[in-house]
SEMI-309032 format. One line per field, with one value per residue (C-alpha): residue in three letters; residue number from 1; x, y, z. Coordinates in nm, 4 decimals. Layout:
N
rest [ALA,...]
nr [NUM,...]
X [X,...]
Y [Y,...]
Z [Z,...]
This chain:
327
rest [MET,ARG,ARG,CYS,ILE,ILE,LEU,VAL,SER,LEU,ILE,GLY,LEU,ALA,LEU,PRO,VAL,ALA,ALA,VAL,GLU,ARG,PRO,LEU,HIS,THR,TYR,SER,ILE,VAL,ALA,ARG,ASP,PRO,ALA,THR,GLY,ASP,LEU,GLY,VAL,ALA,VAL,GLN,SER,HIS,TRP,PHE,SER,VAL,GLY,SER,ILE,VAL,THR,TRP,ALA,GLU,ALA,GLY,VAL,GLY,ALA,ILE,ALA,THR,GLN,SER,PHE,VAL,GLU,PRO,ALA,TYR,GLY,PRO,ARG,GLY,LEU,GLU,LEU,MET,GLY,SER,GLY,LEU,THR,ALA,THR,GLN,ALA,LEU,GLU,ALA,LEU,VAL,SER,VAL,ASP,PRO,GLY,LYS,ALA,VAL,ARG,GLN,VAL,ALA,PHE,VAL,ASP,ALA,ARG,GLY,GLU,VAL,ALA,THR,HIS,THR,GLY,ALA,SER,CYS,ILE,GLU,SER,ALA,GLY,HIS,LEU,THR,GLY,ASP,GLY,PHE,SER,VAL,GLN,ALA,ASN,MET,MET,ARG,GLY,ASP,GLU,VAL,VAL,PRO,ALA,MET,LYS,SER,ALA,PHE,GLU,GLY,ALA,THR,GLY,ASP,LEU,ALA,ASP,ARG,MET,LEU,ALA,ALA,LEU,GLU,ALA,ALA,GLN,ALA,ALA,GLY,GLY,ASP,ILE,ARG,GLY,ARG,GLN,SER,ALA,ALA,MET,LEU,ILE,VAL,ARG,GLY,GLU,SER,THR,GLY,ARG,PRO,TRP,ALA,ASP,ARG,VAL,LEU,GLU,LEU,ARG,VAL,GLU,ASP,HIS,ALA,GLU,PRO,LEU,ALA,GLU,LEU,SER,ARG,LEU,LEU,THR,VAL,HIS,ARG,ALA,TYR,GLU,HIS,MET,ASN,ALA,GLY,ASP,VAL,ALA,VAL,GLU,HIS,GLY,ASP,LEU,ASP,ARG,ALA,MET,ALA,GLU,TYR,GLY,ARG,ALA,ALA,GLU,LEU,LEU,PRO,ASP,ASN,LEU,GLU,VAL,GLN,TYR,TRP,ALA,ALA,ILE,THR,LEU,ALA,THR,SER,GLY,ASP,LEU,ALA,THR,ALA,LYS,PRO,MET,PHE,GLU,ARG,VAL,PHE,ALA,ALA,ASP,PRO,SER,TRP,ILE,GLU,LEU,THR,ARG,ARG,LEU,THR,LYS,PRO,GLY,ILE,ILE,PRO,ASP,THR,GLU,GLU,GLY,ALA,ALA,LEU,VAL,GLU,ARG,ILE,ALA,ALA,ILE,ALA,LYS]
nr [1,2,3,4,5,6,7,8,9,10,11,12,13,14,15,16,17,18,19,20,21,22,23,24,25,26,27,28,29,30,31,32,33,34,35,36,37,38,39,40,41,42,43,44,45,46,47,48,49,50,51,52,53,54,55,56,57,58,59,60,61,62,63,64,65,66,67,68,69,70,71,72,73,74,75,76,77,78,79,80,81,82,83,84,85,86,87,88,89,90,91,92,93,94,95,96,97,98,99,100,101,102,103,104,105,106,107,108,109,110,111,112,113,114,115,116,117,118,119,120,121,122,123,124,125,126,127,128,129,130,131,132,133,134,135,136,137,138,139,140,141,142,143,144,145,146,147,148,149,150,151,152,153,154,155,156,157,158,159,160,161,162,163,164,165,166,167,168,169,170,171,172,173,174,175,176,177,178,179,180,181,182,183,184,185,186,187,188,189,190,191,192,193,194,195,196,197,198,199,200,201,202,203,204,205,206,207,208,209,210,211,212,213,214,215,216,217,218,219,220,221,222,223,224,225,226,227,228,229,230,231,232,233,234,235,236,237,238,239,240,241,242,243,244,245,246,247,248,249,250,251,252,253,254,255,256,257,258,259,260,261,262,263,264,265,266,267,268,269,270,271,272,273,274,275,276,277,278,279,280,281,282,283,284,285,286,287,288,289,290,291,292,293,294,295,296,297,298,299,300,301,302,303,304,305,306,307,308,309,310,311,312,313,314,315,316,317,318,319,320,321,322,323,324,325,326,327]
X [1.7961,2.1097,2.0903,2.0483,2.3587,2.5529,2.4375,2.5200,2.8640,2.9390,2.9461,3.2736,3.3978,3.3621,3.5368,3.8676,3.9332,4.2163,4.4891,4.5575,4.3785,4.4030,4.0737,4.0446,3.7915,3.6565,3.3515,3.2294,2.9429,2.8213,2.5743,2.4042,2.3416,1.9752,2.0447,2.3310,2.3213,2.6856,2.7933,3.0365,3.2096,3.4080,3.5920,3.8165,4.0114,4.3002,4.4789,4.7360,4.6065,4.2449,4.1315,4.3392,4.1316,3.7891,3.6670,3.5339,3.3130,3.2302,3.0368,2.6851,2.7171,2.7579,2.9820,3.1056,3.2734,3.4253,3.5691,3.6002,3.8093,3.8200,3.7820,3.8783,3.7147,3.3771,3.4794,3.5533,3.3162,3.0329,3.0770,3.0868,2.7603,2.5811,2.7190,2.5653,2.2202,2.1863,2.0619,2.2722,2.0741,2.1062,2.4776,2.5603,2.3479,2.5128,2.8619,2.7812,2.6220,2.9538,3.1790,3.3035,3.4153,3.0840,3.0511,3.3405,3.2668,3.1060,3.0102,2.7835,2.6632,2.4728,2.3729,2.3070,1.9356,2.0038,1.9213,2.1406,2.2348,2.4491,2.5882,2.7339,2.8534,2.7569,3.1222,3.2341,3.4074,3.1767,3.0557,2.9433,2.6359,2.4840,2.1905,2.0439,1.8517,1.7300,2.0118,2.2827,2.4197,2.6484,2.8379,3.1039,3.2789,3.5168,3.3718,3.4029,3.0268,2.6870,2.6431,2.8716,2.6461,2.3326,2.5459,2.6656,2.3136,2.1808,2.4747,2.4433,2.0686,2.1039,2.4082,2.4016,2.6302,2.7280,2.7868,3.1467,3.0406,2.7692,2.9849,3.2594,3.0010,2.9050,3.2664,3.3229,3.0100,3.1382,3.4654,3.2887,3.0737,3.3798,3.5003,3.7323,3.8284,4.1938,4.2058,4.2561,4.5211,4.3893,4.0848,3.9622,3.6814,3.5866,3.3063,3.2099,2.9410,2.5961,2.6143,2.9141,3.0570,3.2808,3.5800,3.6684,3.9165,3.6411,3.3798,3.5804,3.4636,3.7280,3.9540,4.1276,4.3369,4.5051,4.7361,4.8866,4.8042,4.7425,4.4181,4.3059,3.9639,4.1087,4.3575,4.0841,3.8884,4.1961,4.2522,3.8884,3.9429,4.2545,4.0645,3.7887,4.0391,4.2036,3.8649,3.8148,4.1606,4.0659,3.7422,3.9426,4.1746,3.8767,3.7355,4.0673,4.0563,3.7130,3.8277,3.6124,3.8578,3.5972,3.4874,3.8493,3.9416,3.6292,3.7260,4.0866,3.9581,3.7514,4.0563,4.2611,3.9949,4.0197,4.4013,4.5244,4.8854,4.9151,5.1762,5.0433,4.7028,4.8458,5.0985,4.8628,4.6064,4.8829,4.9929,4.6363,4.6132,4.9531,4.8884,4.5511,4.7156,4.6696,5.0186,4.9479,4.6895,4.9131,5.2200,5.1534,5.0660,5.3961,5.5789,5.4426,5.5223,5.8737,5.9597,5.8596,6.0481,6.2553,6.2222,5.8909,6.0876,6.2700,5.9426,5.8024,6.0856,5.9876,5.6248,5.6861,5.7723,5.4246,5.2625,5.1261,5.3068,5.3215,5.6500,5.6860,5.8864,5.5950,5.5844,5.9576,5.9212,5.6390,5.8543,6.1247,5.8767,5.7429,6.0944,6.1846,5.9150,6.1417,6.4251]
Y [14.2926,14.4991,14.4410,14.0685,14.0595,14.2477,14.0133,13.7039,13.8419,13.8670,13.4895,13.5054,13.7887,13.6236,13.8174,13.6521,13.4530,13.6344,13.4315,13.5261,13.8539,14.0889,14.2476,14.6154,14.6667,15.0135,15.2343,15.4336,15.6221,15.6524,15.9278,16.1440,16.5117,16.5783,16.9503,16.9215,16.5588,16.5204,16.1673,16.0909,15.8293,15.8796,15.6345,15.5923,15.2816,15.1460,15.0638,15.2431,15.4419,15.3325,15.5683,15.3897,15.0731,15.1568,15.4732,15.4730,15.7207,15.8385,16.1513,16.0803,15.7143,15.6524,15.6031,15.2803,15.1704,14.8207,14.7005,14.4184,14.1461,14.3934,14.3046,14.6205,14.4918,14.5903,14.9502,14.9670,14.6835,14.8313,15.1704,15.0044,14.8248,15.1308,15.3327,15.0764,15.1388,14.9029,15.0426,15.0263,14.7238,14.5383,14.6101,14.5017,14.1896,14.0913,14.1199,13.9538,13.6625,13.5716,13.6436,13.3319,13.5517,13.7303,13.6068,13.8310,14.1315,14.4581,14.6794,14.9796,15.1403,15.4622,15.5490,15.8813,15.8526,15.8140,15.4444,15.2668,14.9013,14.7440,14.3983,14.2901,13.9314,13.6916,13.6267,13.9892,14.0393,14.1817,14.4319,14.4625,14.6011,14.8711,15.1088,15.2968,15.6206,15.8554,15.8519,15.7167,15.4091,15.3792,15.0578,14.9306,14.6174,14.5229,14.8090,14.8421,14.8039,14.8096,15.1828,15.2905,15.2425,15.4016,15.6958,15.7478,15.7420,15.9881,16.2234,16.2311,16.2893,16.5643,16.7430,17.0730,17.2004,17.0475,16.6809,16.6920,16.8415,16.5838,16.2841,16.4075,16.4437,16.0790,15.9644,16.1756,16.0309,15.6800,15.7561,15.9153,15.6016,15.3779,15.3393,15.0632,14.8391,14.8619,15.2416,15.4676,15.5346,15.6742,15.8415,15.9575,16.1426,16.1436,16.3519,16.3763,16.5627,16.4167,16.4723,16.4084,16.6776,16.4274,16.5891,16.3697,16.6227,16.8841,16.6440,16.5557,16.7926,16.6816,16.3904,16.4028,16.1300,16.1017,15.8071,15.7674,15.9925,15.9714,16.1695,16.1039,16.2695,16.5867,16.5936,16.5233,16.8180,17.0403,16.9344,17.0082,17.3649,17.3964,17.2581,17.5147,17.7981,17.6991,17.6708,18.0368,18.1095,17.9385,18.1362,18.4530,18.3669,18.3136,18.6497,18.8134,18.6564,18.8134,19.1520,19.1403,19.2697,19.3158,18.9531,18.8381,19.0208,18.8928,18.5355,18.5873,18.7402,18.4307,18.2159,18.4296,18.3969,18.0190,18.0155,18.3352,18.2154,18.0791,18.2709,18.1444,18.2981,18.6322,18.6492,18.5932,18.8322,19.0922,19.0221,19.0706,19.4062,19.5195,19.4325,19.6055,19.9303,19.9099,19.8479,20.0515,19.8001,19.5119,19.6477,19.5117,19.1746,19.1632,19.2713,18.9762,18.7289,18.8567,18.8724,18.5104,18.3879,18.6047,18.3384,18.5016,18.8054,18.5945,18.4356,18.7823,18.8511,18.5376,18.6388,18.8497,18.5581,18.3974,18.7402,18.7401,19.0698,19.2347,19.1792,19.5469,19.8396,19.9179,19.5586,19.5537,19.8725,19.7189,19.4168,19.6433,19.8416,19.5163,19.3855,19.7138,19.6519,19.3911,19.6405]
Z [-8.0852,-8.0273,-7.6541,-7.7048,-7.9195,-7.6533,-7.3786,-7.5797,-7.6616,-7.2921,-7.2684,-7.4544,-7.2350,-6.8955,-6.6252,-6.5399,-6.2263,-6.0531,-5.8873,-5.5246,-5.4565,-5.1658,-5.0689,-5.1612,-4.8847,-4.8750,-4.8875,-5.1839,-5.3437,-5.7025,-5.7801,-6.0398,-5.9660,-6.0565,-6.1041,-6.3518,-6.4654,-6.3617,-6.2710,-5.9926,-5.7833,-5.4638,-5.2394,-4.9362,-4.8394,-4.6371,-4.9616,-5.1707,-5.4714,-5.4393,-5.7168,-5.9781,-5.9474,-5.7973,-5.9730,-6.3306,-6.5151,-6.8665,-6.9602,-7.0809,-6.9795,-6.6088,-6.3074,-6.1474,-5.8253,-5.8210,-5.4900,-5.2347,-5.4067,-5.6885,-6.0564,-6.2474,-6.5684,-6.4285,-6.4893,-6.8628,-6.9540,-6.7528,-6.9175,-7.2579,-7.1920,-7.0579,-7.3477,-7.5831,-7.4401,-7.1448,-6.8162,-6.5033,-6.3881,-6.7179,-6.7474,-6.3945,-6.4123,-6.7396,-6.5937,-6.2619,-6.4462,-6.6123,-6.3142,-6.1357,-5.8456,-5.7961,-5.4364,-5.3296,-5.5506,-5.4536,-5.7468,-5.7979,-6.1226,-6.1895,-6.5449,-6.7151,-6.6380,-6.2676,-6.2436,-5.9912,-5.9503,-5.6799,-5.6103,-5.2764,-5.2923,-5.0156,-4.9300,-4.8926,-4.5578,-4.2950,-4.2180,-4.5794,-4.7486,-4.9649,-4.9713,-5.2654,-5.2955,-5.5641,-5.8191,-5.5888,-5.4163,-5.1134,-5.0411,-4.8051,-4.6894,-4.4088,-4.2082,-3.8349,-3.7936,-3.9596,-3.8945,-4.1792,-4.4822,-4.3279,-4.2143,-4.5720,-4.7102,-4.4538,-4.5021,-4.8799,-4.8671,-4.6086,-4.7485,-4.9373,-5.2090,-5.5388,-5.6162,-5.4928,-5.1585,-5.1101,-5.1988,-4.9689,-4.6906,-4.7423,-4.7127,-4.4030,-4.2431,-4.3124,-4.1399,-3.8452,-3.8097,-3.7826,-4.1386,-4.2553,-3.9639,-4.0721,-4.0879,-4.3874,-4.6507,-4.9780,-5.1305,-5.4702,-5.6443,-6.0138,-6.1695,-6.5373,-6.7300,-6.7696,-7.1452,-7.3641,-7.5884,-7.7640,-7.5913,-7.2922,-7.1554,-7.1370,-7.0025,-6.6928,-6.4204,-6.1741,-6.0905,-5.7540,-5.5955,-5.2591,-5.3051,-4.9564,-4.6616,-4.2881,-4.3312,-4.6889,-4.6593,-4.5119,-4.7967,-5.0513,-4.9102,-4.9400,-5.3002,-5.3778,-5.2566,-5.4727,-5.7710,-5.7281,-5.6984,-6.0245,-6.1918,-6.1015,-6.2423,-6.5676,-6.5832,-6.5271,-6.8132,-7.0430,-6.9381,-7.0244,-7.3696,-7.4184,-7.2937,-6.9793,-6.7197,-6.4471,-6.4748,-6.4865,-6.1678,-5.9944,-6.0817,-5.9761,-5.6529,-5.5784,-5.6422,-5.4040,-5.1352,-5.1578,-5.1745,-5.0081,-4.9848,-5.3366,-5.5402,-5.8727,-5.8145,-5.7062,-5.9880,-6.2791,-6.1364,-6.1157,-6.4738,-6.5946,-6.4166,-6.5415,-6.9045,-6.8789,-6.7732,-6.3973,-6.2669,-5.9521,-5.8314,-5.9327,-5.7543,-5.4019,-5.5512,-5.7402,-5.4251,-5.2283,-5.5049,-5.5772,-5.2060,-5.1658,-5.4724,-5.7124,-5.9843,-6.0797,-6.1996,-6.4567,-6.5598,-6.6248,-6.8699,-7.0614,-7.1168,-7.4269,-7.6564,-7.6271,-7.6324,-7.2780,-7.2475,-7.5921,-7.7722,-7.8425,-7.7064,-7.4773,-7.3607,-7.2916,-7.0920,-6.8916,-6.8107,-6.6745,-6.4679,-6.3201,-6.2522,-6.0830,-5.8222,-5.6651,-5.6089]
């Protein structure tokens, strides 16, 4: 009965008919990771800030890509419907049925159970189409040729790594197969947890956007590396809070391997060592950071107020010993 009520209520929520639209032609993937349950959507387009309009996801609910002559309402309304208990197929069919512009829409849904549903309107600019697989859908329009969508499907199915790696592989395969006939400009990736904790900020695994770039996928790949390095930094900070210095340094080390030239990574690893009584090991790290930018010395003096370095005589002495490394 609840589903019937939801479907009937959609009649009064018909998707609007946009005035003059420009086609946000692009290629994208929505997918569920069978190992973790994580839900993701990734996209590239020759359009500014594609992630702000195409990518939608909610932990424990699903992920959505809405493109072609894009109607953004598919995103929030689709998530609302799936969150209310409808499957991906039921939710998409309900929205398409009340959309006067469905002939030019291209939309893909994946729900928390891994069911996928895709709509490619008959009037989408060629080459346009979609293919689905186990827990994922790939779709594209205004592509250079018909090879793009099959290349995405094969790449995703054959890729290794986590969900982010596999979705990126699908996008890269699309570009290698010809991609958007107009070229490329922006890209985005959004991944959320398969189950909601009720804390949206904690349920978002990653959200990366390349708004305007000559090589958006290369930049997206770079940002993914940075994201992973900072995840290791966060894990190191948690380990410090629990008094596990060995784990903290291992996590900071992984971050440094990913971003060997990043001053932030080196500095906080050095601070952790210094406040744990191992200034000797931290010294060369501080030397590199301070030589690159002396502003980090002043920052060190400000760490006693929040207690990162103890606000004690011993802490003050440690600050001076660290600052002296720069001399």
